[in-house]
C-alpha positions as CSV (number, residue, x, y, z in Angstrom):
1,M,73.4,17.2,-21.6
2,I,72.1,15.3,-24.3
3,N,71.3,16.7,-27.7
4,I,68.2,15.0,-29.2
5,D,65.0,16.4,-32.5
6,I,62.6,17.9,-29.6
7,N,60.0,15.7,-32.0
8,E,61.5,12.7,-31.1
9,L,62.2,13.5,-27.4
10,I,58.5,13.7,-27.1
11,K,57.3,11.0,-28.4
12,N,59.8,8.9,-26.4
13,R,58.4,10.0,-23.2
14,R,57.4,7.9,-20.8
15,S,56.4,7.1,-17.6
16,V,59.1,4.7,-16.0
17,F,57.3,3.6,-12.3
18,P,59.4,3.2,-9.2
19,A,59.7,-0.1,-9.3
20,Q,61.4,0.1,-12.6
21,Y,63.9,1.5,-10.7
22,N,67.9,0.3,-10.3
23,D,70.3,1.2,-7.6
24,N,72.1,4.0,-9.8
25,P,71.1,7.4,-7.9
26,I,70.5,10.3,-9.2
27,S,72.6,13.9,-8.9
28,K,71.8,16.9,-7.0
29,K,73.3,18.4,-9.8
30,F,70.8,16.8,-12.7
31,I,67.4,17.1,-10.1
32,Q,68.9,20.9,-10.3
33,T,69.1,21.0,-14.1
34,L,65.7,19.6,-13.8
35,L,64.4,21.9,-11.9
36,E,65.9,25.2,-13.9
37,N,64.1,23.2,-17.1
38,A,61.3,23.9,-15.2
39,N,61.1,27.1,-13.9
40,W,61.3,28.4,-17.9
41,A,57.4,27.2,-18.2
42,P,55.4,29.7,-19.2
43,T,53.2,31.8,-16.8
44,H,50.5,34.7,-17.0
45,K,51.4,37.3,-15.3
46,L,55.1,35.9,-14.6
47,T,52.5,34.1,-11.6
48,E,55.2,30.9,-11.8
49,P,52.8,29.0,-9.4
50,W,54.5,25.9,-9.1
51,R,56.5,25.3,-6.0
52,F,58.7,21.5,-5.9
53,K,60.3,20.0,-2.8
54,V,62.8,17.6,-3.1
55,V,62.6,14.4,-0.4
56,Q,65.7,12.0,-1.1
57,A,68.0,9.6,1.7
58,D,66.0,9.5,4.9
59,A,63.2,11.8,4.6
60,K,61.5,9.3,1.6
61,G,60.9,6.5,3.6
62,R,59.3,9.3,6.9
63,L,57.5,10.3,3.9
64,G,56.2,5.8,2.5
65,E,55.5,5.9,6.3
66,F,53.5,9.1,6.1
67,L,51.7,7.9,3.4
68,S,50.7,5.1,4.4
69,N,49.9,4.8,7.4
70,T,47.6,7.7,5.7
71,Y,46.2,5.5,3.4
72,T,46.0,3.0,6.6
73,D,43.3,5.3,8.5
74,I,41.6,7.0,5.7
75,T,40.9,3.8,4.2
76,S,38.3,1.4,5.1
77,D,38.5,-2.2,6.2
78,A,37.4,-3.3,2.9
79,D,38.7,-0.7,0.5
80,F,41.9,-1.6,1.9
81,S,44.2,-3.1,-0.7
82,P,47.8,-3.8,1.3
83,F,49.6,-4.4,-1.7
84,K,48.1,-1.2,-2.4
85,H,49.9,-0.2,1.5
86,K,53.1,-1.8,0.4
87,K,53.2,-0.1,-3.1
88,I,53.6,3.2,-1.1
89,L,56.3,2.0,0.8
90,T,57.9,0.4,-2.2
91,N,57.8,3.7,-4.8
92,C,59.2,5.9,-1.4
93,N,61.6,3.6,-1.1
94,S,62.4,2.6,-5.0
95,A,62.8,6.4,-6.1
96,S,66.0,7.8,-5.6
97,A,63.6,10.7,-5.1
98,I,60.7,11.9,-4.9
99,I,59.9,16.4,-6.2
100,V,56.8,17.0,-4.5
101,I,55.1,19.5,-6.1
102,C,53.8,21.7,-5.3
103,L,51.0,24.9,-6.3
104,Q,51.8,28.0,-4.6
105,R,48.1,30.8,-5.8
106,D,48.4,34.2,-6.8
107,P,47.6,36.2,-3.4
108,K,46.2,38.6,-5.5
109,E,44.2,35.7,-7.3
110,R,45.2,37.6,-10.7
111,I,44.2,35.1,-13.1
112,P,42.2,31.5,-12.5
113,E,43.7,28.5,-10.5
114,W,43.2,26.7,-13.2
115,E,45.4,28.4,-15.0
116,E,48.0,28.7,-12.4
117,I,47.4,24.9,-12.2
118,A,48.1,24.2,-16.2
119,S,51.8,26.3,-15.9
120,T,52.6,23.7,-13.0
121,A,51.9,21.2,-15.4
122,M,54.2,22.8,-18.0
123,A,57.1,23.5,-15.7
124,V,55.9,19.3,-14.7
125,Q,56.7,18.4,-18.9
126,N,60.3,20.0,-18.7
127,M,61.6,18.4,-16.2
128,W,60.0,15.1,-17.6
129,L,60.6,15.7,-21.5
130,T,64.6,16.4,-19.2
131,C,64.8,13.3,-18.1
132,T,63.3,11.5,-20.7
133,A,65.8,13.6,-22.6
134,N,69.0,12.0,-19.9
135,K,67.2,8.7,-20.0
136,I,66.5,8.7,-16.4
137,G,63.1,7.4,-15.6
138,C,59.9,9.4,-14.0
139,Y,56.5,9.6,-12.6
140,W,54.2,11.8,-12.1
141,S,51.5,9.9,-9.3
142,S,48.5,12.4,-7.9
143,P,47.4,9.9,-5.2
144,K,44.4,10.7,-2.8
145,L,47.3,10.8,-0.3
146,I,48.4,14.1,-2.0
147,E,45.0,15.9,-0.3
148,Y,46.7,15.5,3.2
149,M,49.8,16.6,2.4
150,G,50.1,19.7,3.9
151,D,50.1,17.4,7.0
152,F,53.6,15.8,6.1
153,F,55.2,19.5,4.9
154,D,54.7,23.1,6.0
155,F,52.9,24.6,3.1
156,E,53.3,28.6,3.1
157,E,50.1,30.1,2.3
158,G,47.8,29.7,-0.3
159,E,50.7,26.2,-1.4
160,R,49.0,23.2,-1.9
161,C,50.2,19.4,-3.5
162,L,49.2,18.3,-7.3
163,G,51.8,15.3,-7.0
164,L,54.8,13.5,-6.4
165,F,57.2,13.4,-8.9
166,Y,59.4,9.9,-8.7
167,I,62.7,9.7,-10.5
168,G,65.7,7.1,-11.0
169,N,67.8,5.4,-12.9
170,Y,66.0,1.6,-15.0
171,D,67.6,-0.2,-16.7
172,Q,67.4,1.1,-20.6
173,E,67.0,-3.0,-22.5
174,K,62.9,-3.3,-22.4
175,E,61.8,-0.9,-24.3
176,I,59.1,1.4,-22.7
177,S,56.7,1.7,-25.5
178,S,53.0,3.4,-26.0
179,K,51.2,4.3,-28.0
180,R,48.5,7.2,-29.3
181,N,45.1,7.1,-32.0
182,P,45.8,9.2,-34.4
183,I,46.1,13.1,-33.7
184,D,43.2,13.7,-37.3
185,S,40.0,11.5,-35.0
186,K,41.3,14.8,-32.9
187,V,41.0,17.8,-34.9
188,Q,38.7,19.8,-36.3
189,W,40.2,22.2,-38.8
190,V,38.0,25.2,-39.6
191,E,38.8,27.6,-42.5
């Protein structure tokens, strides 16, 4: 693992899209570290609502076919985009792995669902920062298609998909930049 200043790590976190990935595989050991770091996210009442399904090898193609076929099925002829259809397949095949981000709702519903969604998002942020620290590309996608993931995976009672986390190596000679408006425009100090 690479040591890096946390402030710089946060500022350097970027979405790196599957089209930018190269063919160098991500190791299973790294993916296990990624998931272990996700597991240390904050969780109210220790519900630990995050669940992950790691899709690799031939399963990526099967997932891509499922998603592209589902897109075809749910999209009207007027709204259908051949570009988007192809992009769905390409994204799945370009990633070294796809981590399906799921929420397992607390069966006792001891806390509001939004808190469990927030915890799961924090788990994903831990994964994103781990990728950034290790110069691995990643991207969280939450297309409408996630509503149909129960037709591909066997979800537990109360489990549902919140998105797809694509990961892959990428060539780093091109800087990936981003910008933010000043924080002062978003903060009100009350004394």
